[in-house]
C-alpha positions in Angstrom: 119.9 98.5 -52.3 119.4 100.3 -49.3 121.1 103.8 -48.9 124.5 104.0 -46.9 125.2 106.0 -43.9 127.1 108.6 -46.1 124.1 109.2 -48.5 121.6 109.4 -45.6 123.5 111.9 -43.9 123.7 114.1 -46.8 120.2 113.9 -47.8 118.6 114.2 -44.3 120.8 117.2 -43.5 120.0 119.0 -46.7 116.3 118.6 -45.7 116.7 119.7 -42.0 118.6 122.7 -43.1 115.4 124.3 -43.6 114.4 123.9 -39.8 117.7 123.6 -38.0 120.7 125.4 -37.6 122.5 122.3 -36.9 121.2 120.0 -39.7 124.2 117.8 -40.2 124.5 117.3 -36.3 120.6 116.6 -35.9 121.1 114.0 -38.6 123.9 112.4 -37.2 122.4 112.4 -33.5 119.5 110.7 -34.9 121.1 108.2 -36.9 123.5 107.3 -34.0 120.3 106.9 -31.6 118.8 104.5 -34.3 122.1 102.6 -34.7 123.0 102.5 -31.0 126.3 103.7 -32.0 128.4 106.7 -31.5 129.1 109.4 -34.1 132.7 108.3 -34.8 131.1 105.2 -36.1 129.5 107.1 -38.7 132.8 108.6 -39.8 134.5 105.2 -39.8 131.9 103.1 -41.6 130.1 105.8 -44.2 129.3 102.8 -46.5 127.5 100.7 -44.1 123.9 100.6 -44.8 120.9 100.4 -42.2 118.5 97.4 -41.8 115.0 97.9 -42.8 113.9 98.4 -39.3 116.7 101.1 -38.6 115.7 102.8 -41.8 111.9 103.1 -40.8 112.8 104.4 -37.3 115.1 106.7 -38.9 112.7 108.0 -41.5 110.0 108.4 -38.5 112.3 110.3 -36.5 113.5 112.6 -39.3 109.8 113.5 -40.2 109.1 114.4 -36.6 112.3 116.6 -36.6 111.3 118.3 -39.8 107.9 119.5 -37.8 110.2 121.1 -35.3 110.3 118.1 -32.3 113.2 119.0 -30.5 116.2 116.3 -30.6 116.3 115.7 -26.9 112.4 114.5 -27.2 113.1 112.3 -30.1 116.1 110.8 -28.7 114.6 110.8 -25.0 118.0 111.9 -23.6 120.2 115.2 -23.2 123.6 115.5 -21.6 124.0 117.8 -18.8 127.4 118.1 -16.6 128.6 115.0 -18.4 125.7 113.0 -17.2 123.2 111.8 -19.5 119.5 112.3 -18.2 116.3 111.1 -19.6 114.0 114.0 -20.9 110.3 113.9 -22.4 107.6 116.2 -23.0 106.8 116.6 -19.6 110.0 118.3 -18.7 112.1 121.3 -19.9 115.1 120.3 -22.2 118.5 121.0 -20.3 120.5 123.9 -21.7 124.2 124.3 -21.4 123.7 127.7 -19.8 122.0 126.2 -16.6 125.2 124.8 -15.9 126.2 128.0 -14.8 124.2 127.6 -11.6 126.1 124.2 -11.0 129.4 126.2 -11.7 128.2 128.8 -8.8 126.7 126.6 -6.5 129.8 124.0 -5.8 132.2 126.8 -4.4 129.6 127.3 -1.9 129.3 123.7 -0.6 132.3 122.3 1.3 132.6 118.8 -0.1 133.9 117.5 3.3 130.7 118.8 5.1 127.1 117.8 5.1 124.5 120.4 3.6 120.9 120.9 3.2 120.1 121.8 -0.4 116.6 122.2 -2.3 116.0 122.4 -6.2 112.6 124.2 -6.3 111.0 123.0 -9.8 113.2 120.4 -10.4 112.0 119.4 -13.8 114.1 116.3 -15.0 116.1 116.8 -12.0 119.6 117.9 -13.6 120.5 120.6 -11.0 119.3 118.4 -7.9 121.0 115.2 -9.4 124.2 116.8 -10.3 124.5 118.6 -6.9 123.8 115.3 -5.1 126.5 113.7 -7.3 129.0 116.4 -6.9 128.5 116.6 -3.0 127.4 113.3 -1.8 127.4 114.3 1.8 124.8 116.6 1.2 121.1 116.2 1.9 119.2 117.2 -1.4 115.5 117.7 -2.0 114.0 118.1 -5.5 110.5 119.5 -5.9 108.2 120.0 -8.4 104.5 120.8 -8.9 104.3 118.1 -11.9 104.2 114.6 -10.6 105.2 113.5 -14.2 108.6 115.8 -13.6 109.0 114.2 -10.5 108.9 110.8 -12.0 111.5 111.6 -14.6 113.8 113.2 -11.7 113.4 110.0 -9.8 114.2 107.8 -12.9 117.4 109.8 -13.5 118.4 109.4 -9.8 117.9 105.6 -10.1 119.9 105.2 -13.4 122.7 107.5 -12.0 122.8 105.6 -8.7 122.0 108.8 -6.5 121.2 108.0 -2.6 121.0 111.4 -1.3 118.0 112.9 -3.0 114.4 113.3 -2.1 111.7 114.1 -4.0 108.7 116.0 -2.8 105.7 117.1 -4.9 105.2 120.7 -3.8 104.4 124.0 -5.5 107.7 126.0 -4.4 107.8 125.8 -0.6 104.0 124.9 0.1 104.8 121.4 1.0 108.1 121.7 2.2 108.3 121.1 6.0 112.2 121.6 6.3 113.9 124.8 7.0 117.8 125.6 7.4 118.6 125.1 3.9 122.2 126.2 3.1 121.6 126.4 -0.7 118.3 127.4 -2.3 118.7 126.9 -6.3 116.1 127.3 -8.9 115.6 127.5 -12.7 112.2 128.6 -12.7 109.5 129.9 -15.2 110.7 133.4 -16.2 108.9 134.2 -19.9 106.4 136.6 -20.2 103.1 135.3 -21.6 103.4 137.6 -24.8 107.2 136.6 -25.7 107.6 136.2 -29.1 110.2 133.4 -28.4 107.6 131.1 -27.1 106.4 130.5 -30.6 109.9 129.8 -32.2 112.1 126.6 -31.8 112.2 124.1 -29.1 110.1 125.9 -26.6 107.1 125.5 -28.8 107.0 121.7 -27.8 108.1 122.3 -24.0 105.6 122.5 -21.1 104.2 125.9 -21.1 103.8 125.8 -17.1 107.5 125.4 -16.6 108.3 128.7 -19.0 105.9 131.1 -18.6 105.3 133.3 -15.4 103.1 136.4 -14.7 104.3 140.0 -14.1 106.3 140.1 -17.2 108.1 136.8 -16.3 108.8 137.7 -12.8 105.9 136.5 -10.5 107.6 133.1 -9.7 111.2 134.7 -8.9 109.6 137.2 -6.7 107.6 134.4 -4.9 110.6 132.1 -4.4 113.1 134.9 -3.4 110.4 135.9 -0.4 109.5 132.4 0.5 113.3 131.3 0.7 114.2 134.0 3.4 112.2 131.9 6.0 113.9 128.5 4.9 117.4 129.6 4.5 120.1 129.2 7.1 122.0 132.2 8.5 124.6 132.5 5.6 122.9 130.6 3.1 122.5 131.3 -0.6 119.8 131.8 -3.1 120.5 131.3 -6.6 118.0 131.8 -9.6 118.2 131.3 -13.3 116.3 134.0 -15.2 116.0 136.0 -18.6 118.8 137.8 -20.2 117.0 141.0 -19.8 115.9 140.7 -16.4 119.0 141.4 -14.5 117.8 144.7 -12.9 114.7 143.7 -12.0 115.9 140.3 -10.1 118.6 142.4 -8.6 115.9 144.7 -7.2 113.9 141.8 -6.1 116.6 140.3 -4.2 118.0 143.7 -2.5 114.1 144.7 -1.8 114.0 141.5 0.4 117.1 142.4 2.1 119.4 139.9 0.6 123.3 140.7 0.7 126.1 140.4 -1.9 123.5 140.3 -4.6 125.5 139.7 -8.0 124.5 138.6 -11.4 126.5 136.0 -13.4 126.8 136.0 -17.2 126.3 132.5 -19.2 128.3 131.2 -22.1 127.0 134.0 -24.7 127.7 136.7 -22.0 124.1 137.3 -21.1 123.2 137.9 -17.8 121.6 134.7 -16.6 121.8 133.7 -12.6 121.4 136.2 -9.6 122.8 135.2 -6.3 122.1 136.5 -3.0 123.4 135.7 0.5 120.7 135.6 3.4 121.9 136.9 6.8 119.2 136.4 9.8 118.9 140.1 11.4 
């Protein structure tokens, strides 16, 4: 007789405890994915059994998770700002901490006025698409050096019915012809190549090109900050996500390039996560 939902969750969460800090949640998410049901269904029908096909799919996903493959890659999606986004191995997995960028950007964009926004290194498109959805009068550009990442951005934009987004294949501003942006936002690579965290957790499976940057993780941040000066309108803002230990270095980069009102903002764990700077033409 096939195992019940209750039994499967107990057995699988016990196995996952060796590799995950959220073993039961992981098991529930994978099971919901196989059943095409919500987590409330698992609690309402704990004695129900899976079909042979569902059981086979669940065991396959469980085996991969036990090897460390991230949940988001196994299910093919991740929620960000209350929207579901498609993700795969070509893009970083959206983190809740990155929602801080949205919280900081929205007050800087009048919802009743048109604006020009660019998201540099858009990945799955969570930042660009969220800003486009929350500010429908804005023109938003998502650019990435990875064509595969841009394909995911375009797919997410289509699924979420976003019409004010344009995707451009570009290495930062290299292929961008437009100027006078009101907002430049980026979650660029900012991890040093020798950082031990690269060998831990989900990042082991994420694209290294979206994680690692030279000069102790500051090379791309320095490049973006320098290039953005030529593209921002007078009174435009630059906001960049960075590592928890890079606050002083990033502030120094911004200030050295003559950005004004330079401030660093903390994430959900109270770690310095985003630095913002105002650009005023001299």
